[in-house]
VEXSE-27210 format. One record per residue (C-alpha): residue in three letters; x, z, y. Coordinates in steps of 0.25 Angstrom, whole numbers. Example, Ala and Ser with C-alpha at 12.3 -4.5 7.8 and 13.67 -1.06 7.14 Angstrom:
# VEXSE-27210
<r residu="Ala" xx="49" zz="31" yy="-18"/>
<r residu="Ser" xx="55" zz="29" yy="-4"/>
# end
This chain:
# VEXSE-27210
<r residu="Met" xx="-199" zz="-465" yy="-127"/>
<r residu="Glu" xx="-184" zz="-461" yy="-125"/>
<r residu="Thr" xx="-182" zz="-446" yy="-125"/>
<r residu="Arg" xx="-173" zz="-439" yy="-115"/>
<r residu="Pro" xx="-162" zz="-428" yy="-119"/>
<r residu="Leu" xx="-165" zz="-414" yy="-115"/>
<r residu="Val" xx="-155" zz="-403" yy="-113"/>
<r residu="Leu" xx="-161" zz="-389" yy="-114"/>
<r residu="Phe" xx="-154" zz="-378" yy="-107"/>
<r residu="Asp" xx="-156" zz="-363" yy="-109"/>
<r residu="Ile" xx="-155" zz="-355" yy="-97"/>
<r residu="Gly" xx="-148" zz="-341" yy="-100"/>
<r residu="Gly" xx="-134" zz="-342" yy="-105"/>
<r residu="Val" xx="-134" zz="-357" yy="-102"/>
<r residu="Leu" xx="-139" zz="-360" yy="-88"/>
<r residu="Leu" xx="-138" zz="-345" yy="-83"/>
<r residu="Lys" xx="-129" zz="-334" yy="-86"/>
<r residu="Leu" xx="-135" zz="-322" yy="-93"/>
<r residu="Gln" xx="-131" zz="-308" yy="-90"/>
<r residu="Tyr" xx="-141" zz="-299" yy="-97"/>
<r residu="Gly" xx="-130" zz="-288" yy="-97"/>
<r residu="Gly" xx="-132" zz="-287" yy="-82"/>
<r residu="Phe" xx="-147" zz="-286" yy="-84"/>
<r residu="Tyr" xx="-146" zz="-274" yy="-93"/>
<r residu="Glu" xx="-136" zz="-267" yy="-84"/>
<r residu="Ala" xx="-145" zz="-269" yy="-72"/>
<r residu="Ala" xx="-157" zz="-264" yy="-80"/>
<r residu="Ala" xx="-150" zz="-252" yy="-86"/>
<r residu="Lys" xx="-145" zz="-248" yy="-72"/>
<r residu="Ala" xx="-158" zz="-249" yy="-66"/>
<r residu="Ser" xx="-164" zz="-241" yy="-77"/>
<r residu="Gly" xx="-154" zz="-230" yy="-77"/>
<r residu="Arg" xx="-158" zz="-227" yy="-91"/>
<r residu="Phe" xx="-150" zz="-237" yy="-100"/>
<r residu="Ser" xx="-137" zz="-243" yy="-102"/>
<r residu="Pro" xx="-137" zz="-258" yy="-101"/>
<r residu="Glu" xx="-136" zz="-259" yy="-116"/>
<r residu="Gly" xx="-148" zz="-249" yy="-117"/>
<r residu="Phe" xx="-156" zz="-257" yy="-108"/>
<r residu="Lys" xx="-153" zz="-270" yy="-115"/>
<r residu="Lys" xx="-158" zz="-264" yy="-128"/>
<r residu="Leu" xx="-171" zz="-259" yy="-121"/>
<r residu="Tyr" xx="-173" zz="-273" yy="-115"/>
<r residu="Ile" xx="-171" zz="-280" yy="-128"/>
<r residu="Ala" xx="-180" zz="-271" yy="-136"/>
<r residu="Ser" xx="-191" zz="-272" yy="-126"/>
<r residu="His" xx="-192" zz="-287" yy="-128"/>
<r residu="Leu" xx="-196" zz="-289" yy="-114"/>
<r residu="Glu" xx="-187" zz="-301" yy="-112"/>
<r residu="Glu" xx="-192" zz="-307" yy="-125"/>
<r residu="Asp" xx="-206" zz="-305" yy="-120"/>
<r residu="Ala" xx="-203" zz="-312" yy="-107"/>
<r residu="Leu" xx="-196" zz="-323" yy="-113"/>
<r residu="Arg" xx="-208" zz="-326" yy="-122"/>
<r residu="Gly" xx="-217" zz="-326" yy="-110"/>
<r residu="Asp" xx="-225" zz="-314" yy="-116"/>
<r residu="Ile" xx="-223" zz="-307" yy="-103"/>
<r residu="Asp" xx="-221" zz="-313" yy="-89"/>
<r residu="Ala" xx="-211" zz="-310" yy="-78"/>
<r residu="Glu" xx="-218" zz="-298" yy="-72"/>
<r residu="Glu" xx="-220" zz="-292" yy="-85"/>
<r residu="Phe" xx="-206" zz="-294" yy="-89"/>
<r residu="Tyr" xx="-201" zz="-287" yy="-76"/>
<r residu="Ser" xx="-211" zz="-276" yy="-78"/>
<r residu="Gly" xx="-206" zz="-274" yy="-92"/>
<r residu="Leu" xx="-191" zz="-274" yy="-87"/>
<r residu="Gln" xx="-195" zz="-263" yy="-77"/>
<r residu="Ser" xx="-201" zz="-255" yy="-88"/>
<r residu="Leu" xx="-188" zz="-255" yy="-96"/>
<r residu="Ile" xx="-179" zz="-252" yy="-84"/>
<r residu="Glu" xx="-189" zz="-241" yy="-79"/>
<r residu="Ser" xx="-184" zz="-242" yy="-65"/>
<r residu="Val" xx="-189" zz="-248" yy="-52"/>
<r residu="Ser" xx="-179" zz="-259" yy="-51"/>
<r residu="Asp" xx="-177" zz="-273" yy="-47"/>
<r residu="Ile" xx="-181" zz="-279" yy="-60"/>
<r residu="Lys" xx="-179" zz="-293" yy="-56"/>
<r residu="Gly" xx="-165" zz="-289" yy="-51"/>
<r residu="Ile" xx="-162" zz="-282" yy="-64"/>
<r residu="Leu" xx="-166" zz="-294" yy="-72"/>
<r residu="Lys" xx="-158" zz="-304" yy="-64"/>
<r residu="Asn" xx="-146" zz="-297" yy="-70"/>
<r residu="Ala" xx="-148" zz="-304" yy="-83"/>
<r residu="Trp" xx="-144" zz="-318" yy="-77"/>
<r residu="Asp" xx="-131" zz="-322" yy="-71"/>
<r residu="Ser" xx="-129" zz="-336" yy="-64"/>
<r residu="Pro" xx="-131" zz="-350" yy="-68"/>
<r residu="Ile" xx="-121" zz="-356" yy="-78"/>
<r residu="Glu" xx="-118" zz="-367" yy="-67"/>
<r residu="Asp" xx="-111" zz="-377" yy="-76"/>
<r residu="Met" xx="-123" zz="-377" yy="-86"/>
<r residu="Val" xx="-133" zz="-379" yy="-74"/>
<r residu="Arg" xx="-124" zz="-391" yy="-70"/>
<r residu="Leu" xx="-124" zz="-396" yy="-84"/>
<r residu="Lys" xx="-139" zz="-395" yy="-84"/>
<r residu="Glu" xx="-140" zz="-404" yy="-72"/>
<r residu="Glu" xx="-129" zz="-414" yy="-78"/>
<r residu="Val" xx="-138" zz="-415" yy="-91"/>
<r residu="Tyr" xx="-150" zz="-419" yy="-82"/>
<r residu="Arg" xx="-142" zz="-429" yy="-74"/>
<r residu="Ser" xx="-137" zz="-435" yy="-87"/>
<r residu="Gly" xx="-152" zz="-439" yy="-90"/>
<r residu="Ala" xx="-156" zz="-428" yy="-100"/>
<r residu="Ala" xx="-167" zz="-418" yy="-97"/>
<r residu="Val" xx="-163" zz="-404" yy="-96"/>
<r residu="Gly" xx="-172" zz="-392" yy="-99"/>
<r residu="Leu" xx="-172" zz="-377" yy="-99"/>
<r residu="Phe" xx="-175" zz="-369" yy="-112"/>
<r residu="Ser" xx="-174" zz="-354" yy="-110"/>
<r residu="Asn" xx="-179" zz="-341" yy="-115"/>
<r residu="Met" xx="-183" zz="-336" yy="-101"/>
<r residu="His" xx="-193" zz="-327" yy="-96"/>
<r residu="Ala" xx="-202" zz="-328" yy="-83"/>
<r residu="Ala" xx="-194" zz="-317" yy="-76"/>
<r residu="Ala" xx="-181" zz="-324" yy="-78"/>
<r residu="Phe" xx="-186" zz="-337" yy="-74"/>
<r residu="Asp" xx="-192" zz="-331" yy="-61"/>
<r residu="Ile" xx="-179" zz="-325" yy="-57"/>
<r residu="Leu" xx="-169" zz="-336" yy="-62"/>
<r residu="Ser" xx="-176" zz="-349" yy="-58"/>
<r residu="Pro" xx="-176" zz="-346" yy="-43"/>
<r residu="Lys" xx="-162" zz="-341" yy="-43"/>
<r residu="His" xx="-156" zz="-352" yy="-52"/>
<r residu="Pro" xx="-164" zz="-365" yy="-50"/>
<r residu="Glu" xx="-153" zz="-373" yy="-55"/>
<r residu="Ile" xx="-154" zz="-367" yy="-69"/>
<r residu="Phe" xx="-169" zz="-370" yy="-70"/>
<r residu="Asn" xx="-168" zz="-385" yy="-65"/>
<r residu="Val" xx="-171" zz="-395" yy="-75"/>
<r residu="Phe" xx="-172" zz="-406" yy="-65"/>
<r residu="Asp" xx="-185" zz="-412" yy="-70"/>
<r residu="Leu" xx="-198" zz="-405" yy="-72"/>
<r residu="Ser" xx="-201" zz="-413" yy="-85"/>
<r residu="Phe" xx="-189" zz="-406" yy="-92"/>
<r residu="Pro" xx="-191" zz="-394" yy="-100"/>
<r residu="Val" xx="-190" zz="-380" yy="-95"/>
<r residu="Ile" xx="-193" zz="-370" yy="-107"/>
<r residu="Phe" xx="-194" zz="-356" yy="-104"/>
<r residu="Ser" xx="-197" zz="-346" yy="-115"/>
<r residu="His" xx="-207" zz="-338" yy="-107"/>
<r residu="Glu" xx="-215" zz="-351" yy="-104"/>
<r residu="Val" xx="-216" zz="-356" yy="-118"/>
<r residu="Lys" xx="-217" zz="-342" yy="-124"/>
<r residu="Ser" xx="-206" zz="-344" yy="-134"/>
<r residu="Val" xx="-192" zz="-339" yy="-134"/>
<r residu="Lys" xx="-180" zz="-347" yy="-140"/>
<r residu="Pro" xx="-178" zz="-349" yy="-152"/>
<r residu="Asp" xx="-193" zz="-349" yy="-154"/>
<r residu="Arg" xx="-198" zz="-363" yy="-156"/>
<r residu="Gly" xx="-208" zz="-362" yy="-145"/>
<r residu="Met" xx="-197" zz="-364" yy="-135"/>
<r residu="Tyr" xx="-191" zz="-376" yy="-142"/>
<r residu="Asn" xx="-205" zz="-382" yy="-144"/>
<r residu="Ala" xx="-207" zz="-382" yy="-129"/>
<r residu="Val" xx="-196" zz="-393" yy="-127"/>
<r residu="Ala" xx="-203" zz="-407" yy="-126"/>
<r residu="Ser" xx="-200" zz="-417" yy="-136"/>
<r residu="Gln" xx="-197" zz="-428" yy="-127"/>
<r residu="Phe" xx="-183" zz="-424" yy="-125"/>
<r residu="Ser" xx="-172" zz="-428" yy="-135"/>
<r residu="Pro" xx="-162" zz="-424" yy="-138"/>
<r residu="Val" xx="-163" zz="-409" yy="-134"/>
<r residu="Val" xx="-150" zz="-402" yy="-131"/>
<r residu="Tyr" xx="-152" zz="-387" yy="-130"/>
<r residu="Val" xx="-142" zz="-378" yy="-123"/>
<r residu="Asp" xx="-143" zz="-363" yy="-126"/>
<r residu="Asp" xx="-134" zz="-351" yy="-127"/>
<r residu="Asn" xx="-141" zz="-346" yy="-139"/>
<r residu="Glu" xx="-138" zz="-353" yy="-152"/>
<r residu="Ala" xx="-151" zz="-350" yy="-159"/>
<r residu="Tyr" xx="-159" zz="-356" yy="-148"/>
<r residu="Val" xx="-151" zz="-369" yy="-149"/>
<r residu="Lys" xx="-152" zz="-369" yy="-164"/>
<r residu="Arg" xx="-167" zz="-369" yy="-164"/>
<r residu="Gly" xx="-168" zz="-381" yy="-155"/>
<r residu="Val" xx="-157" zz="-388" yy="-163"/>
<r residu="Val" xx="-162" zz="-385" yy="-177"/>
<r residu="Asp" xx="-177" zz="-385" yy="-175"/>
<r residu="Tyr" xx="-179" zz="-395" yy="-164"/>
<r residu="Gly" xx="-167" zz="-405" yy="-166"/>
<r residu="Trp" xx="-161" zz="-402" yy="-152"/>
<r residu="Lys" xx="-146" zz="-401" yy="-150"/>
<r residu="Gly" xx="-140" zz="-388" yy="-145"/>
<r residu="Val" xx="-129" zz="-382" yy="-137"/>
<r residu="Val" xx="-126" zz="-367" yy="-138"/>
<r residu="Phe" xx="-119" zz="-363" yy="-125"/>
<r residu="Thr" xx="-111" zz="-350" yy="-127"/>
<r residu="Gly" xx="-104" zz="-349" yy="-113"/>
<r residu="Glu" xx="-114" zz="-339" yy="-107"/>
<r residu="Val" xx="-120" zz="-331" yy="-118"/>
<r residu="Asp" xx="-125" zz="-318" yy="-114"/>
<r residu="Ser" xx="-126" zz="-309" yy="-127"/>
<r residu="Ser" xx="-134" zz="-298" yy="-119"/>
<r residu="Glu" xx="-146" zz="-308" yy="-116"/>
<r residu="Ser" xx="-158" zz="-300" yy="-121"/>
<r residu="Leu" xx="-164" zz="-310" yy="-130"/>
<r residu="Arg" xx="-151" zz="-314" yy="-136"/>
<r residu="Ala" xx="-148" zz="-299" yy="-139"/>
<r residu="Ala" xx="-161" zz="-297" yy="-145"/>
<r residu="Gln" xx="-160" zz="-309" yy="-155"/>
<r residu="Val" xx="-153" zz="-309" yy="-168"/>
<r residu="His" xx="-141" zz="-319" yy="-169"/>
<r residu="Ser" xx="-135" zz="-324" yy="-182"/>
<r residu="Ser" xx="-124" zz="-334" yy="-184"/>
<r residu="Ser" xx="-127" zz="-347" yy="-191"/>
<r residu="Pro" xx="-120" zz="-360" yy="-194"/>
<r residu="Pro" xx="-119" zz="-371" yy="-184"/>
<r residu="Thr" xx="-130" zz="-380" yy="-181"/>
<r residu="Pro" xx="-129" zz="-395" yy="-179"/>
<r residu="Arg" xx="-133" zz="-400" yy="-165"/>
<r residu="Ile" xx="-128" zz="-387" yy="-158"/>
<r residu="Leu" xx="-116" zz="-387" yy="-150"/>
<r residu="Tyr" xx="-109" zz="-375" yy="-144"/>
<r residu="Ala" xx="-103" zz="-373" yy="-130"/>
<r residu="Asp" xx="-97" zz="-362" yy="-123"/>
<r residu="Thr" xx="-95" zz="-369" yy="-110"/>
<r residu="Val" xx="-104" zz="-378" yy="-101"/>
<r residu="Ser" xx="-94" zz="-389" yy="-103"/>
<r residu="Arg" xx="-96" zz="-388" yy="-118"/>
<r residu="Val" xx="-111" zz="-389" yy="-116"/>
<r residu="Arg" xx="-109" zz="-401" yy="-108"/>
<r residu="Ala" xx="-100" zz="-407" yy="-120"/>
<r residu="Ala" xx="-112" zz="-404" yy="-129"/>
<r residu="Phe" xx="-121" zz="-412" yy="-121"/>
<r residu="Val" xx="-112" zz="-423" yy="-121"/>
<r residu="Glu" xx="-111" zz="-422" yy="-137"/>
<r residu="Tyr" xx="-126" zz="-422" yy="-137"/>
<r residu="Gly" xx="-127" zz="-435" yy="-128"/>
<r residu="Ile" xx="-133" zz="-428" yy="-116"/>
<r residu="Leu" xx="-121" zz="-430" yy="-107"/>
<r residu="Lys" xx="-109" zz="-439" yy="-107"/>
# end
């Protein structure tokens, strides 16, 4: 049986602009006890987001935990919304172009249930993969966080080749080196204050074959052309 190519899109930093600094500022202001940097350190040390991303706690438990950190009767969802900005419109359009070219498109994201509950009604265009048979893989559902293998194992084997776009090189490298995928590292909208990114240890490494780097959406498209996804 002929296999269909698949392009997997990360969400934060690829289809959606992140602004975790705004979240830290809003939480610090609501608390009245921390600076934004002080709240960031507290939030990361709590492992609250990591627990939510892994599906160890649900959305309500996450909100309750965040409320405990802020120690203020506040609009918790309103504060959390400050972590996300707006869709990266050109990338959203490129996702549709990939689908119309005949390839499958999927979502492959470290995302917790609270984020999904807030973002999916507000930005349905980000979450649209056009066909219910295409993969939508969120960390809280598979209980595994990139770059753990559980996320990657969840991608169905009927697709080939798999091209994966993420703003985190380590995540892309896992798919390329261990699963034979092709990768695109998108650096145009990296948010260095993102909590999981800030908590991780990063080290430089030599270039990896089958990974292309793009600082604009047009260069992501050029990578898709090089990989034979688009013409």
